[in-house]
Backbone as a ProteinNet text record, in pm:
[ID]
protein_1_A
[PRIMARY]
MSRAVWDNLLAEARAVHQRHPALQGFCPFPDHVTAQEVEPYDIPGSALMAADEALVSRGYGRLTEMFRRAAPLAHWRETYKGTGIGRDFLDRFA
[TERTIARY]
10084.7	10076.2	10108.4	10202.4	10240.3	10123	10036.8	9920.1	9833.4	9813	9732.2	9796.2	9928.9	9998.6	9973.4	9987.5	9964.8	9818.3	9727.3	9584.5	9550	9607.7	9582.4	9638.8	9756.9	9816.4	9729	9684.9	9600	9468.3	9409	9281.9	9298.8	9407.1	9429.6	9459.1	9534.8	9560.3	9429	9343.3	9213.2	9128.9	9130.6	9053.1	9103.4	9234	9290.1	9245	9251.2	9209.4	9062.3	8978.7	8835.8	8804.4	8889.8	8866.4	8911.7	8985.5	9044.7	9002.6	8913.3	8868.7	8983.9	9087.9	9201.1	9269.2	9281.7	9340.4	9248.2	9120	9023.8	9027.3	9044.9	9053.4	9181.6	9287.9	9416.4	9413.5	9357.2	9346.8	9249.8	9185.8	9100.2	9187.1	9132.9	9205.6	9192.1	9301.6	9294.2	9204.8	9120.8	9033.4	9079.5	9193.1	9243.9	9368.4	9384.3	9500.5	9481.9	9582.5	9576.5	9697.9	9677.7	9786	9887.4	10011.9	10117.1	10222.5	10291.6	10398.6	10513.8	10568.8	10682.7	10794.9	10908.7	11026.6	11090	11086.8	11143.1	11290	11324.9	11463	11482.6	11561.6	11579.3	11702.2	11697.9	11813.6	11833.3	11954.7	11978.1	11889.3	11859.3	11778.3	11636.9	11583	11445.8	11435.2	11535.3	11534.7	11547.7	11628	11641.1	11508.5	11439.3	11310.6	11209.7	11204.3	11108.5	11134.1	11259.3	11294.4	11293.3	11272.1	11278.1	11159.1	11184.9	11077.8	11026.4	11099.1	11052.9	10953.7	10939.9	10847.3	10708.1	10643.8	10511.7	10415.8	10290.5	10189	10064.6	10007.4	9883.5	9765.7	9758.7	9642.6	9663.4	9787.3	9816.2	9892.8	9872.5	9945	9922.7	9798.2	9769	9833.1	9829.6	9893.1	10043.5	10104.9	10248.3	10279.8	10197.1	10218.5	10204.3	10109.3	10091.3	10213.8	10271.5	10394.6	10508.9	10518.4	10625.3	10612.1	10490.8	10469	10503.7	10480.4	10508.1	10655.1	10728.2	10867.4	10954.5	10952.7	11039.8	10998	10876.6	10824.4	10837.2	10881.3	10886.9	11011.3	11001.9	11117.8	11169.8	11263	11316.8	11403.6	11392.5	11473.6	11595.6	11702.4	11826.1	11841.8	11765.8	11756.8	11892.2	11980.3	12107.2	12225.7	12199.8	12307.2	12371.2	12502.6	12573.2	12601.2	12567.9	12597.4	12716.9	12751.9	12864.8	12833	12712.6	12674.4	12739.3	12792.1	12868	12783.6	12850.1	12786.3	12717.7	12781.2	12724.3	12585.7	12572.8	12443.1	12344.2	12385.5	12297.5	12247.1	12331.3	12293	12193.6	12183.3	12090.8	11974	11962.2	11856.8	11744.4	11622.6	11508.5	11407.2
19409.5	19308.7	19169.5	19160.5	19028	18958.3	19033.1	18971.3	18901	18962.8	18902.1	18773.2	18770.9	18650.4	18535.9	18562.1	18458.2	18415.3	18511.8	18478.5	18390	18421.2	18341.3	18200.1	18188.7	18057	17975.2	18035.1	17965.3	17923	18011.5	17979.3	17864	17862.8	17754.3	17623.7	17627.8	17506.6	17450.9	17539.1	17496	17435	17496.2	17445.2	17307.2	17288	17157.4	17053.5	17088.9	16997	16958.9	17055	17029.6	16942.8	16946.8	16867.5	16723	16689.9	16557.1	16485.1	16389.2	16314	16248.1	16204.2	16140.4	16239.7	16363.2	16465.1	16491.7	16498.7	16521.4	16406.4	16284	16168.6	16163.7	16221.9	16223.7	16317.6	16436.6	16534	16643.8	16706.5	16819.9	16940.5	17028	17151.9	17241.5	17300.5	17382.7	17505.4	17530.5	17647.2	17759.1	17740.2	17838.4	17911	17917.9	17985.4	18136.3	18202.4	18347.1	18409.9	18526.1	18598.3	18647	18647.6	18703.9	18765.8	18862	18924.7	18826.4	18821.5	18734.1	18820.3	18811.6	18881	18790.7	18832.1	18745.8	18714	18588.6	18544	18445.6	18486.3	18407.8	18319.2	18208.6	18120.2	18093.3	18064.3	18041.7	17932.3	17830.2	17720.2	17760.1	17865.7	17905.8	17955.9	18028.9	18076.9	17959.9	17860.1	17741.7	17667.3	17654.6	17587	17663.2	17793.2	17874.3	17870.8	17856.9	17856.8	17716.9	17615.5	17477.3	17447.3	17437.6	17414.3	17271.1	17182.8	17044.9	17032.7	17139.2	17139.1	17174.5	17074.7	17094	16990.7	17018.8	16927.4	16941	16830.8	16834.6	16883.7	16841.5	16876.1	16986.8	17032.8	17129.4	17250.5	17283.7	17396.1	17527.1	17554.9	17681.1	17682.4	17570.1	17563.6	17584.2	17521.4	17539.6	17686	17750.7	17892.3	17978.7	17946.9	18023.7	18008.4	17887.4	17868.3	17948.6	17950.9	18028.6	18177.3	18227	18369	18401.8	18308.1	18331.6	18312	18238.1	18203.1	18323.2	18432.6	18545.4	18614.8	18590	18654.5	18566.4	18442.3	18345	18364.1	18313.4	18307.4	18164.4	18142.2	18008.5	17965.5	17840.8	17785.4	17716.2	17721.3	17654.4	17529.2	17429.9	17307.7	17244.9	17244.9	17173.5	17265.6	17391.7	17484.4	17441.4	17447.9	17410.4	17262.1	17188.1	17045.2	17022.4	16899.4	16867	16873.2	16914	16921.9	17045	17028.6	17135.1	17250.9	17362.9	17486	17467.4	17388.4	17365.8	17303.3	17203.2	17140.2	17241.8	17316.2	17412.9	17517.4	17556.5	17655.8	17602.1	17470.9	17410.5	17340	17346.7	17277.4	17375.7	17339.5	17424.9	17346.4
13103.9	13001.1	13055.7	13148.7	13197.3	13264.9	13329.1	13393.2	13289.9	13174.7	13069.1	13018.1	13008.2	12963.2	13060.3	13189.4	13290.3	13292.8	13280.9	13279.6	13159.9	13044.7	12924.2	12938.4	12997.1	13019.2	13114.1	13222	13317.2	13252.3	13175	13108.6	13010.4	12937	12840.9	12912.7	13019.8	13096.8	13153.4	13200.8	13252.2	13139.4	13022.7	12908.9	12865.8	12862.8	12828.2	12930.7	13056.8	13163.2	13145	13113.4	13098.9	12977.3	12875.9	12754	12766.7	12871	12880.6	13009.3	12995	13112.7	13188.9	13118.1	13186.9	13281	13240.2	13328.5	13447.1	13419.5	13526.7	13626.9	13576.6	13664.8	13744.3	13689.3	13758.1	13877.5	13855.4	13964.1	13922.7	14018.6	13985	13949.3	13867.7	13838.6	13960.3	14005	14127.6	14108	14204.9	14197	14289.6	14351.8	14447.5	14396.6	14264.8	14206.1	14222.2	14275.7	14291.7	14225.1	14170.6	14103.5	14206.5	14165.9	14249.4	14158.4	14210.6	14134.3	14118.9	14000.1	13972.4	13917.7	13979.7	13929.7	13823.7	13696.5	13592.2	13619.1	13597.9	13607.2	13493.7	13398.1	13276.3	13286.8	13215.2	13201.5	13052.9	13008.5	12865.7	12805.3	12881	12828.5	12788.9	12848.2	12815.3	12671.6	12625.5	12486.3	12389.4	12426.2	12341.2	12331.8	12443.9	12443.8	12358	12374	12300.3	12150	12110.3	11968.2	11906.7	11986.3	11937.8	11846.8	11718.6	11622.5	11628.1	11693.3	11708.5	11824.8	11901.2	12013.8	11960.4	11904.4	11844.6	11903.1	11888	11938.4	11853	11817.7	11739.1	11821.8	11944.6	12025.2	12126.1	12141.1	12246.8	12195.5	12071	12010.9	12083.3	12119	12188.2	12326.9	12397.3	12528.3	12516.1	12416.3	12392.3	12366.3	12286	12255.4	12380.8	12465.9	12589.6	12680.6	12684.9	12762.6	12702.6	12571.2	12506.3	12537.3	12537.5	12568.2	12713.4	12802.4	12944.1	12979.1	12898.3	12931.7	12969.1	12892.7	12930.7	13060	13104.7	13225.4	13348.5	13327.7	13436.7	13522.9	13642	13731.7	13724.2	13633.3	13609.5	13727.1	13762.8	13871.5	13813.7	13885.9	13845.2	13931.7	13895.4	13975.1	14004	13904.5	13920.2	13951.7	13974.3	14008.2	14140.7	14146.2	14267.4	14277.9	14173.6	14171.5	14080.2	14056.5	13970.7	13822.2	13787.7	13646.7	13584.9	13465.7	13400.1	13348.9	13325.5	13278.5	13142.6	13054.2	12921.6	12933.9	13018.6	13039.7	13096.7	13195.9	13258.8	13160.2	13065.1	12966.1	12864.7	12855.2	12758.6	12824.1	12954.7	13027.4	13061	13026	13060.8	13139.8
[MASK]
++++++++++++++++++++++++++++++++++++++++++++++++++++++++++++++++++++++++++++++++++++++++++++++

């Protein structure tokens, strides 16, 4: 099932890119994307992001939904781990 989630996210990202000339002008959509196994690694901030009802978009609702579906399957990075930033911030940062 996780493969279908990633495939759907990629397809929607490609569709958004194709609908927007400004995105096309910024960069081409990569045609060399290949599937790879991802070991899910969750962080507390991902659940907060997925549940955030203020995270809405008029033109990108389907893309937002595809990201929400992929979130539990993603390998989240802890960008600020090991720095002076506190645990509370880390738990709410996605």
